[in-house]
TORFIVO-171570 format. One line per 8 residues: number of its first residue (from 1); their letters; for each residue x, y, z of N, C-alpha, C, CB. Coordinates in pm, whole numbers. Glycine has a CB too. Layout:
N
NUM	a	X/Y/Z/X/Y/Z/X/Y/Z/X/Y/Z ~ ...
end
This chain:
243
1	mnilivga	8658/4381/10921/8562/4427/10833/8568/4560/10838/8434/4382/10856 ~ 8538/4678/10736/8523/4788/10750/8383/4854/10713/8619/4828/10694 ~ 8322/4912/10844/8201/4943/10843/8154/5090/10865/8153/4865/10927 ~ 8054/5148/10788/8009/5275/10812/7873/5262/10888/8000/5355/10681 ~ 7884/5331/10988/7748/5342/11075/7705/5477/11065/7762/5305/11233 ~ 7572/5495/11033/7524/5641/10983/7397/5629/11114/7457/5658/10774 ~ 7373/5747/11181/7314/5758/11294/7363/5684/11422/7199/5729/11268 ~ 7493/5705/11434/7584/5636/11544/7572/5656/11646/7696/5648/11545
9	tggigqsl	7510/5793/11666/7508/5857/11818/7369/5817/11860/7529/6037/11830 ~ 7263/5777/11808/7163/5754/11860/7147/5622/11942/7085/5769/11770 ~ 6998/5565/11980/7008/5474/12085/7070/5339/12022/6863/5454/12153 ~ 6991/5295/11883/7037/5166/11836/7188/5182/11792/6943/5113/11714 ~ 7218/5296/11709/7340/5305/11646/7459/5308/11753/7339/5428/11557 ~ 7456/5375/11866/7534/5383/11954/7567/5234/12017/7482/5480/12038 ~ 7448/5173/12040/7476/5035/12080/7542/4936/12005/7372/4983/12106 ~ 7529/4950/11883/7579/4883/11779/7721/4934/11761/7491/4897/11660
17	srelskkh	7764/5035/11764/7892/5095/11756/7980/5039/11835/7892/5222/11781 ~ 7933/5039/11976/8014/4971/12092/8051/4833/12072/7939/4972/12218 ~ 7927/4769/12014/7956/4640/12014/8073/4578/11895/7819/4579/12000 ~ 8032/4657/11771/8102/4624/11648/8248/4669/11662/8034/4691/11524 ~ 8259/4770/11729/8415/4831/11744/8486/4732/11824/8429/4985/11824 ~ 8449/4620/11884/8536/4518/11939/8611/4421/11848/8460/4442/12023 ~ 8542/4406/11714/8573/4331/11620/8605/4375/11472/8485/4256/11624 ~ 8570/4494/11457/8578/4569/11308/8601/4733/11320/8423/4543/11219
25	nlflgsrk	8653/4756/11205/8679/4881/11187/8560/4978/11160/8768/4884/11090 ~ 8558/5084/11233/8431/5162/11216/8463/5316/11170/8347/5160/11359 ~ 8370/5372/11080/8362/5518/11064/8217/5547/11112/8391/5569/10907 ~ 8198/5635/11187/8065/5671/11226/8014/5793/11202/8051/5655/11346 ~ 7878/5802/11185/7826/5923/11128/7730/5994/11202/7773/5900/11009 ~ 7685/6133/11233/7580/6180/11319/7593/6322/11274/7597/6150/11483 ~ 7490/6403/11301/7482/6537/11266/7564/6611/11331/7367/6587/11279 ~ 7608/6584/11453/7671/6679/11566/7787/6621/11595/7590/6698/11701
33	mekinhlv	7927/6694/11551/8059/6624/11561/8118/6617/11679/8149/6675/11484 ~ 8041/6686/11791/8073/6693/11932/8033/6538/11978/7983/6823/12015 ~ 7915/6498/11940/7862/6361/11970/7967/6248/11918/7714/6343/11897 ~ 7988/6261/11782/8087/6164/11718/8202/6172/11788/8118/6188/11574 ~ 8278/6268/11826/8414/6279/11898/8401/6196/12020/8454/6433/11939 ~ 8304/6225/12078/8281/6173/12221/8269/6030/12187/8145/6234/12305 ~ 8194/5970/12118/8187/5826/12104/8313/5758/12054/8080/5794/12015 ~ 8361/5825/11960/8499/5793/11870/8604/5765/12001/8560/5950/11751
41	ndlnsndm	8607/5861/12099/8720/5875/12210/8686/5735/12294/8705/6036/12316 ~ 8553/5720/12298/8516/5604/12397/8559/5484/12332/8358/5591/12433 ~ 8548/5448/12194/8547/5343/12150/8723/5330/12115/8434/5334/12037 ~ 8788/5410/12103/8930/5399/12059/9017/5348/12168/8983/5532/12010 ~ 8960/5309/12277/9047/5211/12376/9039/5060/12331/8988/5218/12538 ~ 8972/5023/12240/8966/4907/12163/9072/4908/12044/8826/4893/12113 ~ 9119/4785/12009/9237/4757/11916/9205/4801/11770/9274/4599/11918 ~ 9055/4814/11738/9020/4831/11596/9025/4981/11582/8875/4766/11555
49	lvggdtid	9021/5021/11430/9040/5159/11370/8883/5213/11409/9086/5158/11183 ~ 8876/5315/11446/8742/5410/11479/8779/5553/11453/8686/5399/11645 ~ 8666/5598/11352/8671/5730/11320/8548/5790/11289/8753/5750/11222 ~ 8535/5903/11247/8394/5960/11227/8402/6088/11172/8313/5969/11353 ~ 8268/6138/11108/8241/6261/11076/8098/6287/11080/8295/6290/10957 ~ 8079/6433/11044/7922/6460/11023/7853/6408/10908/7893/6599/11014 ~ 7705/6400/10927/7630/6355/10809/7498/6391/10841/7642/6205/10775 ~ 7436/6453/10729/7283/6487/10735/7228/6407/10623/7245/6653/10717
57	vsiyesie	7152/6289/10655/7101/6230/10530/6997/6263/10464/7082/6122/10540 ~ 6965/6384/10496/6851/6466/10420/6928/6543/10338/6751/6560/10509 ~ 7075/6548/10305/7145/6638/10240/7239/6532/10129/7232/6737/10355 ~ 7200/6519/10020/7298/6445/9932/7447/6458/9938/7269/6474/9807 ~ 7469/6608/9938/7618/6651/9948/7683/6585/10078/7631/6818/9957 ~ 7610/6607/10169/7650/6558/10287/7662/6409/10291/7565/6604/10383 ~ 7599/6311/10229/7588/6174/10240/7735/6122/10145/7423/6123/10176 ~ 7739/6211/10043/7845/6189/9928/7990/6230/9996/7807/6294/9782
65	sfidegnk	7990/6332/10072/8129/6369/10143/8158/6267/10270/8123/6535/10204 ~ 8058/6201/10344/8061/6133/10442/8116/5998/10382/7934/6135/10509 ~ 8084/5963/10302/8101/5830/10211/8249/5836/10174/7999/5825/10063 ~ 8285/5928/10122/8425/5937/10050/8515/5958/10181/8441/6075/9924 ~ 8470/6031/10286/8581/6026/10396/8587/5908/10474/8567/6134/10492 ~ 8485/5841/10469/8470/5698/10527/8571/5602/10459/8319/5640/10505 ~ 8577/5598/10340/8649/5532/10250/8800/5558/10265/8600/5566/10122 ~ 8820/5686/10281/8962/5746/10291/9019/5689/10404/8969/5901/10302
73	flgsidci	8932/5717/10526/8976/5662/10683/9015/5509/10691/8842/5680/10793 ~ 8917/5420/10618/8906/5288/10637/9004/5228/10529/8756/5242/10627 ~ 9025/5299/10411/9074/5234/10295/8998/5160/10207/9160/5162/10326 ~ 8877/5103/10241/8806/5028/10183/8649/5035/10274/8888/4891/10171 ~ 8565/4989/10212/8406/4970/10272/8351/4853/10235/8300/5076/10223 ~ 8333/4760/10361/8259/4633/10333/8121/4640/10363/8311/4521/10407 ~ 8062/4740/10431/7924/4746/10489/7862/4892/10541/7926/4649/10610 ~ 7757/4929/10498/7702/5030/10542/7559/5005/10640/7684/5106/10421
81	incagsll	7563/5070/10745/7457/5041/10833/7378/5179/10849/7513/4980/10973 ~ 7238/5200/10816/7182/5318/10842/7091/5298/10957/7117/5372/10725 ~ 7093/5368/11071/7043/5386/11180/6969/5533/11178/7149/5364/11280 ~ 6985/5604/11093/6937/5728/11100/6789/5728/11082/7004/5811/11006 ~ 6721/5799/11174/6590/5802/11143/6517/5898/11215/6537/5684/11159 ~ 6378/5926/11215/6289/6033/11281/6153/5965/11309/6269/6170/11183 ~ 6089/6040/11389/5951/5980/11431/5843/6109/11433/5963/5900/11597 ~ 5728/6075/11348/5649/6185/11324/5500/6125/11375/5660/6236/11159
89	lkpihlst	5442/6130/11492/5296/6072/11516/5195/6167/11503/5278/6013/11652 ~ 5157/6197/11375/5055/6286/11367/4951/6237/11259/5110/6421/11338 ~ 4832/6247/11267/4756/6217/11122/4793/6312/11011/4593/6230/11135 ~ 4762/6265/10904/4819/6365/10794/4753/6491/10768/4821/6304/10667 ~ 4619/6504/10827/4552/6640/10805/4603/6757/10924/4378/6614/10814 ~ 4691/6692/11015/4741/6777/11086/4895/6806/11086/4699/6746/11194 ~ 4960/6728/10985/5080/6758/10935/5122/6845/10849/5117/6680/10900 ~ 5220/6922/10859/5272/7047/10772/5331/6951/10641/5412/7160/10866
97	qeeienvf	5348/7031/10559/5430/6987/10431/5571/6980/10459/5413/7085/10309 ~ 5617/7064/10552/5769/7047/10589/5791/6946/10659/5828/7149/10661 ~ 5685/6905/10759/5716/6757/10842/5718/6670/10755/5615/6703/10951 ~ 5600/6651/10681/5594/6531/10576/5723/6522/10506/5476/6548/10463 ~ 5766/6612/10441/5906/6621/10351/6008/6568/10435/5955/6777/10304 ~ 6023/6610/10567/6156/6597/10650/6125/6445/10695/6177/6722/10791 ~ 6039/6383/10711/6004/6223/10731/6073/6157/10637/5851/6179/10716 ~ 6025/6180/10497/6073/6120/10406/6209/6139/10352/5998/6132/10331
105	ktnlfgcf	6280/6259/10365/6403/6288/10338/6494/6212/10454/6416/6443/10330 ~ 6459/6209/10573/6544/6139/10683/6547/6007/10680/6506/6167/10811 ~ 6419/5944/10642/6399/5797/10674/6414/5716/10537/6248/5771/10743 ~ 6377/5763/10418/6384/5724/10297/6459/5757/10207/6304/5734/10259 ~ 6485/5880/10181/6563/5935/10096/6710/5929/10113/6526/6050/10087 ~ 6752/5930/10246/6853/5905/10297/6909/5769/10266/6835/5929/10415 ~ 6834/5671/10245/6860/5553/10223/6888/5526/10055/6747/5480/10286 ~ 6848/5620/10000/6868/5615/9838/7008/5690/9833/6733/5704/9735
113	gllkygfk	7042/5779/9901/7177/5862/9895/7288/5776/9924/7184/5982/9997 ~ 7259/5689/10031/7368/5589/10084/7406/5495/9999/7332/5518/10198 ~ 7308/5436/9913/7325/5338/9792/7397/5415/9685/7181/5280/9732 ~ 7338/5512/9652/7397/5605/9529/7531/5637/9552/7324/5745/9508 ~ 7579/5702/9632/7715/5721/9682/7805/5598/9738/7701/5815/9787 ~ 7757/5501/9784/7824/5427/9821/7848/5299/9733/7783/5414/9929 ~ 7784/5311/9621/7776/5207/9500/7935/5184/9461/7678/5274/9356 ~ 7988/5306/9416/8159/5301/9378/8227/5227/9458/8237/5434/9385
121	ylrkdggs	8207/5221/9593/8320/5155/9674/8280/5012/9710/8353/5237/9810 ~ 8151/4985/9655/8104/4849/9693/8083/4767/9551/7958/4859/9785 ~ 8083/4821/9477/8095/4753/9327/8193/4654/9286/8117/4850/9233 ~ 8320/4671/9326/8404/4588/9284/8427/4464/9352/8503/4647/9275 ~ 8414/4450/9523/8399/4330/9582/8293/4295/9657/8487/4311/9646 ~ 8162/4371/9612/8056/4341/9692/8041/4405/9816/8054/4220/9712 ~ 7952/4370/9913/7940/4405/10035/7782/4419/10098/8016/4526/10040 ~ 7774/4472/10178/7622/4467/10257/7579/4607/10294/7624/4375/10409
129	iilfssaa	7437/4626/10296/7386/4741/10314/7283/4711/10427/7333/4800/10184 ~ 7262/4759/10529/7154/4743/10628/7078/4852/10661/7200/4697/10742 ~ 6925/4846/10652/6872/4973/10660/6767/4937/10772/6814/5034/10516 ~ 6700/5053/10843/6603/5032/10915/6449/5068/10876/6640/5088/11015 ~ 6379/4964/10848/6248/5010/10840/6175/5000/10968/6179/4940/10739 ~ 6038/4946/10973/5957/4978/11114/5866/4858/11105/5864/5141/11124 ~ 5818/4794/11221/5696/4709/11218/5571/4811/11181/5675/4630/11371 ~ 5587/4927/11186/5460/5007/11144/5425/4998/11022/5466/5138/11163
137	skvglknh	5539/4940/10939/5501/4924/10796/5431/4803/10761/5615/4929/10715 ~ 5389/4716/10871/5325/4594/10833/5181/4596/10926/5431/4458/10864 ~ 5172/4656/11010/5082/4670/11091/5014/4804/11103/5130/4630/11195 ~ 4890/4848/11095/4822/4983/11078/4809/5045/11240/4656/4960/10995 ~ 4892/5154/11263/4897/5204/11384/4843/5358/11380/5038/5186/11434 ~ 4759/5369/11468/4698/5551/11453/4806/5625/11483/4566/5614/11568 ~ 4795/5735/11393/4880/5855/11381/5036/5821/11309/4897/5916/11539 ~ 5044/5697/11278/5154/5663/11197/5164/5684/11054/5174/5545/11214
145	dcissaks	5061/5741/11007/5031/5777/10867/5169/5803/10767/4938/5914/10876 ~ 5237/5900/10846/5344/5941/10737/5455/5862/10782/5383/6107/10727 ~ 5479/5835/10886/5630/5734/10935/5623/5571/10868/5633/5707/11147 ~ 5490/5561/10889/5481/5422/10828/5476/5400/10684/5370/5361/10873 ~ 5448/5494/10610/5477/5500/10472/5623/5518/10434/5401/5605/10415 ~ 5685/5608/10484/5834/5597/10470/5908/5486/10496/5888/5679/10540 ~ 5861/5416/10602/5940/5315/10637/5884/5189/10548/5938/5297/10797 ~ 5779/5205/10509/5739/5098/10412/5826/5099/10272/5580/5119/10378
153	gvssfals	5848/5203/10236/5934/5278/10123/6079/5204/10140/5946/5466/10149 ~ 6124/5209/10272/6264/5146/10296/6232/5006/10273/6334/5171/10449 ~ 6168/4938/10326/6133/4790/10289/6128/4745/10139/5996/4759/10345 ~ 6050/4839/10057/6015/4815/9912/6161/4840/9855/5888/4922/9846 ~ 6224/4957/9885/6350/4988/9822/6457/4888/9845/6397/5116/9867 ~ 6469/4815/9958/6566/4702/9999/6517/4596/9906/6561/4655/10164 ~ 6409/4586/9898/6360/4444/9803/6400/4486/9672/6180/4401/9799 ~ 6370/4602/9597/6395/4622/9472/6562/4634/9429/6315/4743/9442
161	aastyary	6606/4719/9529/6761/4733/9515/6863/4601/9529/6803/4832/9628 ~ 6797/4518/9617/6869/4387/9640/6890/4327/9481/6770/4276/9749 ~ 6764/4338/9412/6774/4270/9268/6855/4355/9195/6636/4248/9189 ~ 6856/4469/9186/6915/4547/9089/7067/4538/9113/6860/4690/9094 ~ 7112/4542/9236/7254/4517/9256/7320/4369/9295/7287/4606/9359 ~ 7234/4261/9283/7273/4153/9302/7395/4113/9216/7169/4079/9292 ~ 7385/4168/9085/7501/4142/8991/7646/4199/9047/7465/4213/8849 ~ 7645/4288/9145/7757/4319/9198/7803/4269/9337/7754/4440/9193
169	nirinaia	7731/4148/9374/7745/4092/9512/7729/4172/9619/7862/4038/9530 ~ 7624/4266/9577/7599/4391/9697/7464/4349/9758/7584/4570/9627 ~ 7450/4308/9882/7348/4251/9956/7271/4388/10018/7412/4141/10070 ~ 7135/4379/10019/7056/4477/10093/6961/4439/10192/6989/4550/10010 ~ 6925/4455/10290/6833/4422/10373/6815/4517/10467/6853/4309/10424 ~ 6661/4500/10522/6640/4615/10637/6607/4513/10750/6502/4743/10607 ~ 6587/4593/10855/6528/4536/11000/6431/4651/11041/6659/4510/11131 ~ 6310/4583/11064/6190/4650/11114/6174/4642/11288/6062/4576/11036
177	pglvdtpl	6213/4740/11367/6179/4716/11492/6051/4747/11538/6257/4770/11562 ~ 6009/4704/11641/5874/4773/11705/5925/4886/11778/5783/4674/11813 ~ 5872/4919/11905/5893/5014/11990/6029/4987/12070/5773/5026/12074 ~ 6120/5078/12033/6252/5047/12114/6292/5183/12197/6385/5002/12003 ~ 6319/5167/12328/6355/5250/12444/6494/5339/12391/6387/5144/12587 ~ 6478/5446/12319/6583/5533/12286/6545/5667/12307/6627/5515/12154 ~ 6632/5733/12294/6605/5897/12318/6490/5962/12212/6763/5988/12290 ~ 6481/5911/12088/6392/5903/11993/6261/5880/12061/6428/5802/11897
185	tskivnnk	6240/5786/12142/6094/5730/12171/6078/5776/12299/6070/5567/12164 ~ 6145/5890/12378/6153/5915/12503/6007/5961/12542/6265/6013/12530 ~ 5940/6038/12457/5812/6084/12491/5692/5997/12522/5777/6158/12395 ~ 5720/5866/12439/5614/5786/12465/5651/5689/12583/5574/5715/12339 ~ 5809/5655/12572/5858/5576/12687/5842/5623/12825/5990/5555/12672 ~ 5852/5763/12851/5833/5816/12961/5695/5876/13004/5922/5897/12964 ~ 5619/5852/12948/5442/5856/12977/5394/5733/13002/5346/5907/12852 ~ 5380/5712/13145/5307/5569/13157/5177/5529/13101/5286/5542/13285
193	inldyskn	5106/5621/13064/4987/5566/12993/5023/5523/12869/4879/5658/12980 ~ 5098/5605/12796/5147/5573/12652/5223/5434/12644/5249/5691/12601 ~ 5307/5420/12726/5423/5300/12753/5323/5181/12777/5540/5327/12905 ~ 5223/5192/12872/5155/5076/12900/5067/5026/12770/5067/5103/13025 ~ 5018/5111/12708/4931/5094/12583/5041/5034/12473/4855/5253/12531 ~ 5151/5103/12443/5225/5028/12381/5286/4893/12401/5293/5089/12368 ~ 5309/4896/12541/5340/4742/12573/5241/4648/12497/5326/4709/12738 ~ 5130/4695/12527/5022/4579/12503/5012/4547/12361/4873/4619/12553
201	lhglnrig	5041/4647/12282/5041/4604/12147/5151/4506/12083/5042/4719/12076 ~ 5234/4486/12184/5333/4397/12134/5308/4248/12208/5485/4462/12166 ~ 5326/4126/12147/5305/4008/12177/5383/3971/12292/5323/3934/12076 ~ 5489/4000/12314/5583/3980/12442/5540/4082/12563/5750/4011/12398 ~ 5448/4177/12533/5413/4283/12645/5525/4342/12697/5338/4229/12761 ~ 5611/4395/12595/5714/4480/12648/5800/4536/12509/5813/4388/12763 ~ 5848/4643/12559/5931/4698/12440/6070/4665/12429/5929/4838/12438 ~ 6118/4692/12315/6252/4650/12302/6365/4743/12357/6273/4626/12165
209	spenfipi	6506/4714/12336/6617/4778/12387/6714/4767/12264/6670/4712/12526 ~ 6805/4866/12255/6887/4876/12165/6974/4744/12134/6957/4984/12198 ~ 6997/4677/12257/7097/4565/12252/7018/4450/12194/7161/4528/12398 ~ 6881/4438/12160/6831/4358/12090/6854/4349/11939/6724/4371/12118 ~ 6917/4453/11869/6954/4432/11749/7095/4365/11705/6939/4546/11702 ~ 7174/4369/11821/7322/4344/11830/7299/4194/11741/7397/4334/12017 ~ 7226/4096/11785/7265/3948/11723/7222/3947/11578/7186/3816/11803 ~ 7122/4010/11552/7075/4006/11402/7181/4080/11311/6923/4081/11384
217	inslidqr	7225/4197/11345/7310/4270/11280/7464/4201/11268/7307/4400/11349 ~ 7496/4132/11389/7614/4039/11382/7590/3923/11250/7627/3957/11542 ~ 7477/3859/11271/7427/3757/11169/7455/3826/11025/7256/3721/11193 ~ 7397/3930/10992/7382/3992/10858/7532/4024/10800/7289/4133/10869 ~ 7618/4077/10904/7763/4102/10828/7820/4000/10850/7856/4215/10867 ~ 7805/3880/10908/7875/3788/10877/7891/3715/10738/7844/3722/10955 ~ 8018/3667/10697/8033/3632/10554/7968/3533/10519/8152/3607/10513 ~ 7923/3418/10637/7845/3318/10605/7700/3331/10582/7863/3239/10691
225	sdwitgqt	7668/3467/10608/7520/3529/10537/7514/3561/10417/7470/3647/10587 ~ 7619/3524/10325/7621/3614/10201/7513/3567/10109/7762/3611/10125 ~ 7420/3483/10129/7308/3442/10072/7177/3502/10104/7304/3322/10092 ~ 7191/3605/10204/7054/3650/10243/7058/3802/10179/7024/3643/10422 ~ 6956/3842/10119/6940/3965/10051/6805/3993/10024/7011/3969/9934 ~ 6740/4130/10032/6621/4157/9977/6499/4131/10062/6613/4087/9863 ~ 6575/4116/10220/6483/4080/10327/6450/4190/10424/6538/3968/10401 ~ 6336/4190/10479/6312/4266/10599/6273/4181/10691/6221/4370/10588
233	ifvdggls	6353/4195/10801/6353/4106/10905/6298/4176/11039/6495/4052/10920 ~ 6180/4125/11076/6108/4193/11211/6166/4151/11338/5953/4156/11224 ~ 6215/4250/11399/6256/4247/11540/6182/4329/11623/6389/4280/11558 ~ 6056/4279/11679/5970/4374/11703/5874/4324/11824/5898/4407/11573 ~ 5915/4216/11896/5868/4183/12010/5712/4117/11960/5873/4316/12114 ~ 5684/4090/11841/5545/4027/11806/5450/4136/11774/5483/3940/11927 ~ 5519/4259/11751/5390/4367/11712/5331/4366/11586/5428/4509/11721 ~ 5410/4297/11494/5363/4313/11334/5287/4182/11334/5500/4321/11199
241	nik	5260/4066/11412/5225/3955/11362/5163/3879/11473/5334/3891/11298 ~ 5171/3897/11622/5123/3844/11708/4996/3927/11782/5228/3811/11780 ~ 4888/3887/11813/4774/3946/11871/4709/3868/11995/4675/3961/11762
end
């Protein structure tokens, strides 16, 4: 299978890239080419085809260029996985307009762009798009006003777009994590008070790791899962539904 992974050098993206490169051809995207080159070099020891290029999901020209290069490198595209995201933990009255706009551009508008420009490569034979929402889209969490709104939009987008593009056999699903130990969440994870508080919010009393998402991704890209679309699947240690 030929897969594009956006946000490939982040915590979850890197874990998925290392796992999926064992059986699939990959084209990896991140904002910094140095990080992409380093990851590609690491993964090229496998037998599968691995390449990459820069992408900024807040800029549609960058998304279009990345997808075009990915198709050129791989020959075709079967799946697009978007791991790109940001985190803003502020009440709205303390958030600047620029911060709010950046959250929506990075977390939601980028998803629009990936489907917008990926459609021409998926429309003939179908395929799968996997997005990342958040458990914060389902449960009220303090200071998550902006990010939870954007991530809720990702889930709503996956649901509506799954209906729109079902006629082309394009499946669109989202995964909603709880708190995961990644560089993006390091300020929370490295603060014992914040970490202990966060653990208590999760039914299993622990935060997640990037490896927790490998089984669900493997399942969603499996051809036998071609009857799953329009879903938001919560992989969150119970954050969204266990008290």
